[in-house]
Backbone as CSV, one residue per row, in Angstrom:
resi,resn,N_x,N_y,N_z,CA_x,CA_y,CA_z,C_x,C_y,C_z
1,MET,-10.432,3.978,-15.552,-10.668,5.051,-16.226,-9.917,5.948,-15.771
2,GLU,-9.426,6.326,-17.366,-8.437,7.930,-17.186,-9.307,9.108,-16.852
3,LYS,-8.927,9.712,-16.594,-9.180,11.315,-16.499,-8.217,12.383,-16.774
4,ARG,-8.365,13.022,-17.852,-7.489,14.013,-18.250,-8.044,15.427,-18.001
5,THR,-7.052,15.896,-17.094,-6.929,17.452,-17.035,-5.894,18.359,-17.563
6,TYR,-6.283,19.478,-17.834,-5.020,20.370,-18.633,-5.346,21.735,-17.727
7,ILE,-4.157,21.924,-17.142,-4.238,23.022,-16.565,-3.364,24.081,-17.121
8,GLU,-3.950,25.216,-17.727,-3.708,26.195,-18.786,-2.513,27.223,-17.679
9,ALA,-2.917,27.635,-16.630,-1.798,28.212,-15.712,-0.222,27.875,-16.520
10,GLU,-0.630,26.742,-16.131,0.691,25.674,-15.988,1.638,25.066,-17.583
11,ASP,0.643,25.257,-18.393,0.008,24.728,-19.490,0.785,22.604,-19.396
12,LYS,0.038,22.453,-18.461,0.258,20.801,-18.034,-0.510,20.032,-18.552
13,LEU,-0.732,18.663,-19.145,-1.887,18.159,-19.112,-1.882,16.786,-17.888
14,VAL,-2.624,16.766,-17.293,-2.202,15.488,-16.090,-3.627,14.740,-16.356
15,VAL,-2.760,13.391,-16.273,-3.859,12.125,-16.288,-3.744,10.919,-15.621
16,GLU,-4.731,11.159,-14.644,-5.205,10.085,-13.446,-5.919,8.973,-13.578
17,THR,-5.394,7.729,-13.296,-6.291,6.465,-13.553,-6.820,6.495,-12.073
18,ILE,-7.947,5.891,-12.377,-8.545,5.810,-11.095,-9.324,4.256,-11.432
19,TYR,-9.495,3.637,-10.126,-9.772,2.208,-9.876,-9.577,1.822,-8.916
20,ASP,-10.334,0.664,-8.481,-11.035,0.529,-7.453,-9.741,-0.746,-6.883
21,ALA,-8.675,-1.119,-6.314,-8.053,-1.656,-6.068,-7.700,-3.003,-4.674
22,ALA,-9.301,-2.240,-3.794,-9.153,-3.088,-2.702,-9.045,-4.200,-2.386
23,THR,-9.523,-4.833,-3.226,-9.950,-6.619,-3.475,-8.404,-7.062,-3.609
24,THR,-7.724,-6.908,-4.727,-6.485,-7.112,-4.977,-5.523,-6.845,-3.734
25,VAL,-5.501,-6.077,-2.882,-4.668,-5.232,-1.850,-4.959,-6.260,-0.910
26,GLU,-6.133,-6.390,-1.032,-6.532,-7.906,0.356,-6.133,-8.936,-0.027
27,VAL,-6.322,-9.448,-0.899,-5.392,-10.297,-1.267,-4.151,-10.799,-1.298
28,ASN,-3.631,-9.910,-1.876,-1.882,-9.678,-1.173,-1.651,-9.624,-0.372
29,ALA,-2.264,-9.300,0.697,-2.157,-9.411,1.602,-2.111,-10.853,2.590
30,ARG,-3.311,-11.590,2.304,-3.381,-12.968,2.724,-2.118,-13.590,2.316
31,ARG,-2.232,-13.817,0.934,-0.397,-14.301,0.266,0.414,-13.947,1.219
32,ARG,0.676,-12.710,1.271,1.892,-12.194,2.493,1.714,-13.012,3.171
33,GLN,0.780,-13.451,4.203,0.890,-13.979,5.438,1.035,-15.425,5.096
34,VAL,0.887,-16.212,4.480,1.667,-17.684,4.361,2.551,-18.016,2.774
35,ALA,3.380,-17.155,2.674,4.122,-16.713,1.533,5.548,-17.534,2.559
36,PRO,6.018,-18.733,1.662,7.448,-18.659,2.159,8.419,-18.141,2.732
37,LYS,9.121,-18.284,3.205,10.253,-17.220,3.704,11.602,-16.908,3.367
38,GLN,11.869,-18.339,2.008,12.936,-18.091,0.855,11.968,-17.972,-0.319
39,PHE,12.813,-17.954,-1.578,12.194,-17.161,-2.581,12.576,-18.983,-3.153
40,THR,13.706,-19.643,-3.325,14.184,-21.073,-3.415,14.072,-22.063,-2.642
41,THR,14.663,-22.909,-3.231,14.862,-24.246,-2.400,15.987,-25.350,-2.842
42,GLY,17.384,-24.187,-3.405,18.567,-24.847,-3.948,19.023,-24.536,-5.475
43,GLY,17.507,-24.849,-6.064,17.928,-24.553,-7.456,16.808,-23.480,-8.065
44,LYS,16.560,-23.034,-9.165,16.004,-21.945,-9.413,14.682,-22.197,-9.447
45,SER,13.407,-21.447,-9.134,12.271,-21.716,-9.004,11.853,-20.316,-9.110
46,LEU,9.854,-20.522,-10.151,9.176,-19.555,-10.069,8.357,-19.714,-9.467
47,VAL,8.271,-18.394,-9.034,7.100,-18.069,-7.555,6.560,-17.020,-7.689
48,HIS,5.174,-16.841,-7.058,4.336,-15.601,-7.668,4.635,-14.411,-6.683
49,VAL,5.233,-13.902,-6.787,5.867,-12.188,-6.351,4.755,-11.031,-6.419
50,ALA,3.624,-11.021,-7.015,3.255,-9.195,-7.059,2.035,-9.783,-7.953
51,SER,0.803,-9.123,-7.411,-0.280,-9.348,-8.229,-0.874,-7.221,-7.851
52,LEU,-1.194,-7.267,-9.658,-1.548,-5.964,-9.685,-2.437,-5.535,-10.723
53,PRO,-3.886,-5.041,-11.147,-4.832,-4.761,-11.838,-3.706,-4.182,-12.531
54,MET,-4.711,-4.532,-13.959,-4.065,-3.681,-15.334,-4.334,-1.984,-15.125
55,GLU,-5.308,-1.711,-14.387,-4.913,-0.226,-14.331,-3.909,0.252,-13.489
56,HIS,-3.253,-0.232,-12.990,-1.932,-0.052,-12.199,-0.852,0.149,-13.095
57,LEU,-1.172,-0.599,-14.191,0.199,-0.974,-15.219,-0.088,0.416,-15.832
58,ILE,-1.236,0.922,-16.131,-1.571,1.883,-17.013,-0.642,3.178,-16.051
59,ALA,-1.122,3.370,-14.548,-1.211,4.241,-13.820,0.776,4.058,-13.718
60,LEU,1.531,3.153,-13.976,2.915,2.664,-13.892,3.318,3.486,-15.276
61,GLU,2.547,3.432,-15.630,3.410,3.505,-16.933,3.353,5.017,-17.613
62,ASN,2.351,5.872,-16.958,2.028,7.205,-16.717,2.992,7.720,-15.954
63,SER,3.549,7.095,-14.753,4.433,7.616,-14.012,5.945,7.389,-14.717
64,GLY,5.819,6.871,-15.823,7.199,6.142,-16.219,8.061,5.079,-16.297
65,TYR,6.932,4.142,-15.699,7.314,2.164,-15.169,6.532,1.690,-16.454
66,ASP,7.616,1.058,-17.226,7.029,0.467,-18.425,7.038,-1.016,-18.542
67,LEU,5.797,-1.284,-17.518,6.413,-2.878,-16.863,6.139,-4.102,-18.182
68,MET,5.581,-3.366,-19.259,5.088,-4.504,-20.426,6.412,-4.200,-21.414
69,SER,7.214,-3.643,-21.130,8.338,-3.444,-22.100,9.045,-4.463,-22.650
70,ALA,9.394,-4.178,-23.954,10.270,-5.532,-24.565,11.743,-5.425,-23.731
71,ASP,12.261,-4.413,-23.421,13.625,-4.232,-22.836,13.526,-4.440,-21.549
72,PRO,14.635,-5.523,-21.017,14.229,-6.276,-19.600,14.918,-5.360,-18.583
73,ASP,15.500,-5.118,-18.536,16.256,-3.816,-17.992,15.229,-3.005,-17.714
74,GLU,14.194,-2.088,-18.651,13.101,-1.420,-18.096,12.190,-2.295,-17.187
75,ARG,12.274,-3.545,-17.100,11.284,-4.114,-16.527,11.189,-4.225,-15.878
76,ARG,12.672,-4.966,-15.156,13.045,-4.679,-14.267,13.129,-3.557,-12.676
77,ARG,13.830,-2.575,-13.394,13.512,-1.312,-12.779,11.867,-0.551,-12.242
78,ALA,11.169,-1.250,-13.220,9.128,-0.901,-12.916,9.295,-1.943,-11.509
79,LEU,9.935,-3.589,-11.568,9.489,-3.838,-10.687,9.987,-3.872,-9.240
80,VAL,11.264,-3.132,-9.760,12.436,-2.679,-8.128,11.214,-1.422,-7.906
81,TYR,10.364,-0.696,-8.629,9.969,0.529,-8.489,8.610,-0.131,-7.069
82,ILE,8.288,-0.984,-7.622,7.071,-1.757,-6.801,7.357,-2.346,-5.913
83,GLN,8.482,-3.357,-6.180,9.245,-3.572,-4.379,9.398,-2.541,-3.933
84,ASN,10.019,-1.528,-3.838,10.634,-0.791,-3.008,9.304,0.782,-2.449
85,HIS,8.345,1.189,-3.615,7.383,2.209,-3.209,6.187,1.430,-3.260
86,GLU,5.838,0.567,-3.682,4.637,-0.172,-3.498,4.195,-1.040,-3.012
87,PRO,4.576,-1.515,-2.082,4.610,-3.417,-1.245,3.540,-3.576,-1.370
88,ALA,2.246,-3.223,-1.202,0.812,-3.323,-0.917,0.586,-4.463,-2.111
89,TRP,1.483,-4.430,-3.743,0.963,-5.264,-4.466,2.109,-6.507,-4.655
90,MET,2.860,-6.535,-3.655,3.610,-7.921,-3.895,2.649,-9.182,-2.813
91,THR,3.306,-9.756,-2.887,2.212,-11.336,-2.754,3.345,-12.048,-1.667
92,VAL,4.425,-11.966,-1.603,5.708,-12.502,-0.448,6.443,-11.285,0.213
93,ASN,7.224,-11.737,0.963,7.640,-11.010,2.165,8.955,-10.762,1.251
94,GLY,9.731,-9.268,1.856,11.197,-9.441,1.378,11.764,-8.376,-0.125
95,LYS,12.940,-8.951,-0.850,12.876,-8.457,-1.550,13.222,-9.338,-2.994
96,PRO,12.375,-9.768,-3.677,12.574,-10.803,-5.052,13.763,-10.332,-5.745
97,PHE,13.095,-8.746,-6.561,13.928,-8.333,-7.423,14.929,-7.398,-7.318
98,ALA,16.134,-8.269,-7.677,16.919,-7.016,-7.577,17.812,-6.144,-8.605
99,SER,17.857,-4.893,-7.947,18.032,-3.950,-8.852,19.069,-3.359,-9.578
100,PHE,19.468,-4.423,-10.057,21.459,-4.961,-10.906,20.906,-6.414,-11.839
101,ARG,21.633,-6.190,-12.365,22.019,-7.832,-12.790,23.282,-8.261,-13.038
102,PRO,23.933,-9.033,-12.454,25.227,-9.472,-12.575,25.648,-9.653,-13.747
103,LYS,26.925,-9.100,-14.558,26.908,-9.685,-15.926,28.824,-10.441,-16.352
104,TRP,28.441,-11.737,-16.300,29.171,-12.484,-16.622,30.240,-12.301,-17.532
105,VAL,31.457,-12.152,-17.441,32.223,-11.827,-18.771,33.322,-13.427,-19.106
């Protein structure tokens, strides 16, 4: 649910996204307890590293982080933000998302 409030004195529109994330946070905590200590076993592999409700995607977008962007750099920026500032959404321990992508010349 979104709640919009206009503060006339500051000429500011405040958008709040209200949702209950307790269940998702509890499930993520259980998944972190049984998560593997390393993300790959020598080659490339896919690992489920985060879980968050759709309402939180809206809240992130309102904060300036677009996880559903077509731009891969913007998605990476949002994932690194979640990893560093909102670890409750992570389902693994550690830092699976790199803040930069190496460029091969």
